N, C-alpha and C positions, 0 to 999 in steps of 0.2 A: 029624638034625644039620644045622645051618645051614652053608651054603657059607661058606668062609673070608672071601670078599669081603663078603658080606652081614653076617656077624658083625662084621667090622671097621667097616663103615659104621654099623651100629647102635651099636657101642661108641663110635665118634666122636661120634655123635649124643647119647649120654648126656652126654658132656663139653660138647657145644655147648649142651645144655639147661641145664646147670649154669652155663655162661658167661652164658646169657640171664638167669638169675636174678641173677647179679652185675650185669649191665648194668642191669636194671630197678631193683635196689636203688640203683645209682648215680643213676638218674633220680630215684628217691624222695628221695635225699639232696639233689639239686639243688633240688627243689621244696620240701623242708623248709626249706632255707636261704633260699628266696625267700618263705617264709610261706604257701605254697600247700599246706596240710596235706591237702586233699582229693585233689589230684593226687599227693602223696606216698603217701597211703593206697592210691590206685588202683594205683600201681606196686608197692607192697609186696605187694598181693594178686597182682598179675601175677607177681612173683618166686616166690611160693608155688606158683602154677600151673606155672611152669617147672620147679621142683624136683619137683613131682608127675610131670611128663612124663618127667624123667630117671629117676625111680624106676620108672615103668611100663616103660620100655625096659630098664632094668637087670634088672627082674624077668623080663621076657620072655627076655632073654639067659640068665639063670641057669636058667630053666625049660627052655631048649633045651640046657643043658649047656655053655654058653660061659662061660669065665672073663672077668669084667669087669675092665678096667684103667682107672685114672683118670690123666689127664694133669694137669699144672699148669693152673690156670684163669687165663687172662690177666686182667690188670687192665684194666677199661674205660678207653679212651683218648679218649673224647669230651669236649669242652669246650663249654659252652653259653653263649650270649650272651643268648638270649631264652627265654621260657616255651614258645615254639613249637618250639625246637630239639630237645628230647627227644622230643616227639611225632612229629616228622618222622623222627628217628633210629629211633624205635620202629616206625614203619611200614616203613621200609627193612629193619630187622632181621627183622620178621615175614615180609617177602617173601623174605629170604634163608633163613630157617628153612623156609619152604614149599618152596623150591627144593631144599633138602637132603632133605626128606621125599620129594619127588618123585623124586630121584635114587635113594634107597634103594628106593622102590617099583618104579622101572624095573628096578633090578638084580634084585629079587625076581621080577618078571614075567619077565625074561629067563631066570631060573633055574627058572621054573615052581614057585617056592616059594609055594604058595597059602596056607600057614599064615601066613607073614610078610606077605603081601599083605593077608590078612584082618585081621591085627593092625594094620597101617598104615592101614587104611580109616578108623579112628577119628581118627588123626592128620591125615589129609588133610582130613576134615571140620572138625576142630578148627582147623587152620590157616586154612581159609576164614573161620571165625568170628573168629580172631585178626586177620587182615588187615582184615576189615570193622570190627572194633572200633577198630583203630589208625587207619584211614582216617576213621572217624566222629569220633575225637578231634581229628584235624587239622582237619576241616571245622568242628567246633563252635568250636575255637579261632579259626579264621579268621572265623567269624561273630560270636562274642561276646567274644573275648579282648581286643579293642582298647578295650572299654568296661569300666570298673571294676565297674559293677553286673553286667554280663553275666559278667565273669570271676569275680566273687564267687558268682554263682548256679551257674556251671559247677563251681567248686571245691566248692560244697555238694553238687551232684549226684554228683560223683566220691567225696566222702567217705561217701556212703551205700552204696557197693559192699560187698557181703558175700562173704567167702571161702566157697566151697562146694567141698569136695573132690570130685573127679570120681568119682561112683558108677557112671558109665556108661562108664568107660574101656574100652580095647580088651579084647575077650574073648579068652580063650585056648582 
């Protein structure tokens, strides 16, 4: 059985992951409105991944005998002036999510909850990849976003992203 504190942190993370999906769909809406369908597509897939993460954590909690509760998901409150704004907000958000995962991991470590630590190992690695992807997006926009041809090519590159459900998610 999970310690109450760890179960609570994980349950909160389920809700945070669902908020992340909302946030990324909001980014996709912004880009769709701006005619940048490749950017919109990239964030639609990002939202799918965040929902997957929520479901993985939910399943872990259920498998540990913990009842999962859902909170109201806040409406994203960001407003964007430039195509760079969502990218920077995305990087900041991924850094925030990483800090949340690290907090849960630290609590599991303190409780010597090795099963939860093993479960979270995948998320720690995943967050490293998520931060790198978000940082790469910012850098590419800085390099190519000011040039219409460069922005077009970057949009095309992002439109080619394919959703792949995580077959290698955390093992139980």
